[in-house]
C-alpha positions as CSV (number, residue, x, y, z in Angstrom):
1,M,-101.1,37.9,55.4
2,E,-102.3,36.3,52.2
3,D,-103.9,38.3,49.4
4,T,-105.8,36.2,46.8
5,Q,-104.8,38.7,44.2
6,L,-101.2,37.6,44.6
7,L,-101.9,33.8,44.4
8,S,-102.1,32.1,41.0
9,S,-101.3,28.9,39.2
10,G,-101.0,27.5,35.7
11,T,-98.8,28.3,32.7
12,E,-98.3,32.0,33.3
13,E,-96.9,31.4,36.8
14,K,-94.7,28.5,35.8
15,R,-93.2,30.5,32.9
16,H,-92.4,33.4,35.2
17,N,-91.5,31.6,38.4
18,Y,-89.1,28.9,37.2
19,T,-87.6,26.5,39.6
20,R,-84.0,26.2,38.2
21,F,-81.8,28.7,36.3
22,H,-81.0,27.5,32.7
23,P,-78.7,28.9,29.9
24,K,-81.8,29.7,27.9
25,T,-82.9,32.0,30.7
26,L,-79.8,34.1,30.2
27,G,-80.2,34.1,26.5
28,R,-83.9,35.2,26.8
29,D,-82.9,38.1,29.1
30,A,-80.2,39.3,26.8
31,K,-82.7,39.6,24.0
32,L,-85.2,41.4,26.2
33,V,-82.6,44.1,26.9
34,M,-83.0,45.3,23.3
35,Q,-86.7,44.7,23.0
36,S,-87.7,47.2,25.8
37,V,-90.8,45.3,26.9
38,G,-93.0,47.5,29.0
39,P,-93.6,51.3,29.2
40,L,-91.1,53.7,27.6
41,P,-90.2,57.2,28.7
42,G,-93.1,59.5,28.2
43,E,-95.7,56.8,28.6
44,K,-98.0,56.3,31.6
45,A,-96.7,54.0,34.3
46,P,-99.0,51.1,34.8
47,D,-100.9,51.3,38.1
48,F,-100.6,48.6,40.8
49,T,-101.6,47.9,44.4
50,L,-99.1,45.7,46.3
51,H,-98.2,45.1,50.0
52,D,-94.8,45.6,51.4
53,T,-92.9,43.3,53.7
54,E,-94.5,45.0,56.7
55,G,-98.0,44.6,55.4
56,R,-98.5,48.2,54.3
57,T,-100.5,48.8,51.1
58,W,-99.0,50.8,48.2
59,T,-101.0,52.0,45.2
60,L,-98.9,53.8,42.6
61,S,-101.6,56.2,41.4
62,E,-102.0,57.5,45.0
63,L,-98.4,58.7,44.9
64,Q,-98.9,61.2,42.2
65,G,-97.6,64.6,43.0
66,R,-94.2,63.2,44.0
67,P,-91.6,61.4,41.8
68,V,-91.2,57.6,42.4
69,V,-88.1,55.5,42.0
70,L,-89.3,52.0,41.1
71,I,-86.8,49.2,41.2
72,F,-87.4,45.5,40.4
73,G,-85.2,42.8,41.9
74,S,-84.7,39.7,44.0
75,G,-82.3,38.3,46.6
76,T,-80.6,35.8,44.3
77,C,-80.1,38.2,41.4
78,P,-76.4,39.2,41.0
79,M,-77.3,42.4,39.3
80,T,-79.8,43.4,42.1
81,T,-77.3,42.5,44.8
82,G,-74.5,44.4,43.0
83,S,-76.6,47.5,42.7
84,L,-77.6,47.7,46.3
85,P,-74.5,49.1,48.0
86,G,-74.6,52.2,45.7
87,L,-78.3,52.5,45.9
88,N,-78.2,52.3,49.7
89,Q,-75.7,55.1,49.7
90,L,-77.7,57.2,47.3
91,Y,-80.8,56.7,49.3
92,R,-79.1,58.0,52.4
93,E,-78.0,61.1,50.4
94,V,-81.1,62.1,48.4
95,G,-83.8,59.7,49.4
96,D,-86.1,62.6,50.2
97,Q,-86.3,63.6,46.5
98,A,-88.7,60.8,45.6
99,Q,-90.6,57.9,47.0
100,W,-88.4,54.8,46.6
101,L,-90.0,51.4,46.1
102,M,-88.7,48.0,45.1
103,V,-90.9,45.2,43.7
104,Y,-89.6,41.8,44.7
105,V,-89.9,39.6,41.7
106,R,-89.1,35.9,40.8
107,E,-85.8,34.5,42.1
108,A,-83.3,34.9,39.3
109,H,-81.2,32.0,40.6
110,P,-83.5,29.9,42.9
111,G,-81.8,27.3,45.1
112,E,-82.5,25.3,48.2
113,D,-82.1,28.3,50.5
114,M,-84.1,30.7,48.4
115,P,-86.4,28.5,46.2
116,A,-88.9,29.5,43.6
117,H,-91.9,31.1,45.3
118,E,-94.8,28.7,46.0
119,S,-96.7,31.0,48.4
120,Y,-97.1,34.7,49.2
121,E,-95.7,34.2,52.7
122,Q,-92.6,32.4,51.4
123,K,-91.9,35.2,48.9
124,R,-92.4,37.8,51.7
125,N,-90.0,36.0,53.9
126,Q,-87.3,35.7,51.2
127,A,-87.8,39.4,50.5
128,Q,-87.4,40.2,54.2
129,R,-84.1,38.2,54.2
130,M,-82.7,40.4,51.4
131,V,-83.8,43.5,53.3
132,D,-82.1,42.3,56.5
133,E,-78.9,41.2,54.9
134,E,-78.5,44.2,52.5
135,G,-79.7,46.9,54.9
136,I,-82.4,48.3,52.6
137,A,-84.2,51.2,54.1
138,W,-87.0,51.8,51.5
139,P,-90.2,49.7,51.2
140,I,-90.0,46.3,49.4
141,L,-93.3,45.3,47.7
142,I,-94.2,41.7,47.2
143,G,-95.0,41.1,43.6
144,E,-97.7,38.6,42.5
145,L,-96.6,34.9,42.1
146,N,-97.5,35.1,38.4
147,G,-95.5,38.2,37.9
148,H,-98.4,40.4,36.8
149,T,-96.9,43.8,38.0
150,H,-93.4,42.7,37.0
151,H,-94.6,41.9,33.4
152,A,-96.5,45.1,33.2
153,Y,-93.1,46.9,33.3
154,T,-90.5,44.4,32.2
155,E,-89.6,40.7,32.2
156,L,-86.0,41.4,33.2
157,P,-84.9,40.8,36.9
158,N,-83.4,44.2,37.7
159,H,-85.1,47.1,35.9
160,I,-85.4,50.6,37.3
161,Y,-87.9,53.3,36.5
162,L,-88.1,57.0,37.5
163,I,-91.7,58.0,37.4
164,D,-92.5,61.8,37.3
165,R,-95.0,63.6,39.6
166,E,-97.8,63.1,37.1
167,G,-97.3,59.3,36.9
168,Y,-95.4,59.2,33.6
169,V,-92.1,57.4,33.0
170,A,-89.3,59.9,33.1
171,F,-86.5,57.4,32.9
172,R,-86.1,53.7,32.3
173,G,-82.9,51.6,33.0
174,E,-82.6,48.0,32.0
175,F,-80.4,47.5,35.1
176,A,-80.4,49.5,38.4
177,H,-77.3,51.7,38.8
178,A,-76.9,54.4,41.5
179,P,-74.7,56.9,39.6
180,T,-77.1,56.9,36.7
181,L,-80.1,57.3,39.0
182,Y,-78.3,60.2,40.7
183,K,-78.0,62.0,37.4
184,V,-81.6,61.5,36.3
185,L,-83.0,62.4,39.8
186,A,-81.1,65.7,39.6
187,Q,-82.4,66.4,36.1
188,L,-86.0,65.6,37.1
189,E,-85.7,68.0,40.1
190,A,-84.4,70.7,37.8
191,Q,-87.5,70.1,35.6
192,N,-89.8,70.6,38.6
193,G,-90.6,66.9,38.7
194,F,-91.8,66.6,35.1
195,G,-90.2,64.1,32.7
196,P,-88.9,62.7,30.5
197,V,-85.2,63.4,31.3
198,S,-82.4,63.1,28.7
199,P,-81.1,60.5,28.1
200,S,-84.3,58.8,29.2
201,L,-83.4,55.2,28.3
202,D,-80.3,53.3,29.6
203,R,-79.5,49.8,28.3
204,S,-76.1,49.5,29.9
205,M,-75.5,46.5,32.1
206,H,-73.3,48.4,34.7
207,M,-71.4,45.2,35.7
208,L,-68.9,46.7,38.2
209,G,-71.3,46.4,41.1
210,A,-72.3,42.9,40.2
211,T,-68.7,41.9,39.7
212,A,-67.8,43.1,43.2
213,Y,-70.9,42.0,45.1
214,G,-73.0,39.8,42.8
215,W,-71.8,36.4,43.9
216,R,-73.5,36.8,47.2
217,G,-76.8,36.7,45.4
218,P,-76.5,33.1,44.2
219,R,-74.7,32.3,47.4
220,R,-77.8,33.5,49.3
221,G,-79.8,31.0,47.1
222,G,-77.6,28.1,48.2
223,K,-75.5,25.3,46.6
224,V,-78.0,24.6,43.8
225,S,-78.2,28.3,42.9
226,M,-74.4,28.6,42.6
227,E,-74.0,25.3,40.7
228,D,-76.7,26.2,38.2
229,L,-75.1,29.5,37.5
230,V,-71.6,27.9,37.0
231,R,-73.1,25.3,34.6
232,G,-75.5,27.7,32.9
233,A,-73.3,30.8,32.5
234,P,-69.6,29.9,33.2
235,P,-68.1,33.3,32.1
236,L,-70.5,35.2,34.3
237,A,-69.9,32.9,37.3
238,A,-66.1,33.2,36.8
239,N,-66.5,37.0,36.7
240,L,-68.5,37.0,39.9
241,K,-66.1,34.7,41.7
242,M,-63.1,36.7,40.6
243,G,-64.9,39.9,41.6
244,E,-65.5,38.6,45.1
245,M,-61.8,37.9,45.5
246,M,-61.0,41.5,44.4
247,Q,-63.9,43.1,46.4
248,P,-61.6,45.2,48.7
249,L,-60.1,46.8,45.7
250,L,-63.4,47.2,43.8
251,T,-65.5,48.6,46.7
252,P,-64.7,52.3,46.3
253,L,-65.9,52.2,42.7
254,A,-68.6,49.5,43.0
255,S,-70.4,51.1,45.9
256,R,-70.3,54.7,44.8
257,S,-73.5,56.8,44.4
258,R,-72.2,59.5,42.1
259,P,-70.8,59.4,38.5
260,L,-67.1,59.4,37.8
261,S,-65.4,61.9,35.4
262,T,-64.3,60.5,32.1
263,K,-60.7,60.9,33.0
264,T,-61.1,59.0,36.2
265,K,-63.0,56.2,34.4
266,V,-60.1,55.7,31.9
267,V,-57.4,55.7,34.6
268,M,-59.4,53.4,36.9
269,G,-60.4,51.1,34.0
270,L,-56.7,50.6,33.0
271,G,-55.8,49.9,36.7
272,L,-58.6,47.4,37.1
273,V,-57.6,45.5,34.0
274,G,-54.0,45.2,35.3
275,L,-55.2,44.1,38.7
276,A,-57.6,41.6,37.2
277,A,-54.8,40.1,35.1
278,L,-52.5,39.8,38.2
279,A,-55.3,38.2,40.2
280,L,-56.1,35.7,37.4
281,R,-52.5,34.8,37.1
282,G,-52.2,34.2,40.8
283,Y,-55.4,32.1,40.8
284,R,-54.1,29.9,38.0
285,Q,-50.9,29.3,39.8
286,R,-52.6,27.9,42.9
């Protein structure tokens, strides 16, 4: 299926749908975290009509009366990939509390196996690959090639919104994170589906999931994707590679759907620092 609304060309598309990851991309995204481009809690969520990977049509305004979890992500994004184990678990537990949707956006780290999108069908196929490999059960919507819907909400690769039953933003997170979503979903339900919740804005990066699982995002993109990340963001690439080595140890924390107590966080954090130091020492001695 090809929708003319989703096809575009020119400066807007090229700016959004870049062909190679560059250090400037990471710097720009870091600045955007603090600028909060897009609707804030208490504001009306921009309407859209998009098709999912199976060809079904979704219009946001037609979902009023029920809360909506709206996630933005792509298959090559380490933050998206890292958030999915926890989100999958949370969806299995409380998926009936809201309508979950993900808008598939530009490839954060395009490569030869998951390149920048040149057609709607290509983008749909790459979204379907992520669905199949990550076991995602909720609908994945195919965003426009020029990023129109994406830019209406954010320019970051892995935002999450909780929209209340009247179509207003109840919560906004700069990066998707299952335990945080669990808390705000519970609060919204206690408020009979009306937002905003408190706190209603989360700028934390929530790196644990990305550390444990994030490298498989660029790996999905291919050799070019991985090499560009290593050259463009060496500390991030090193963190993701180290996290992949430590994944068996990190999994219980990185894939959780519920928040940890403060005491547990402190104890686990100290333990992980020690384990990371040991792993790094062993890696250097190879």
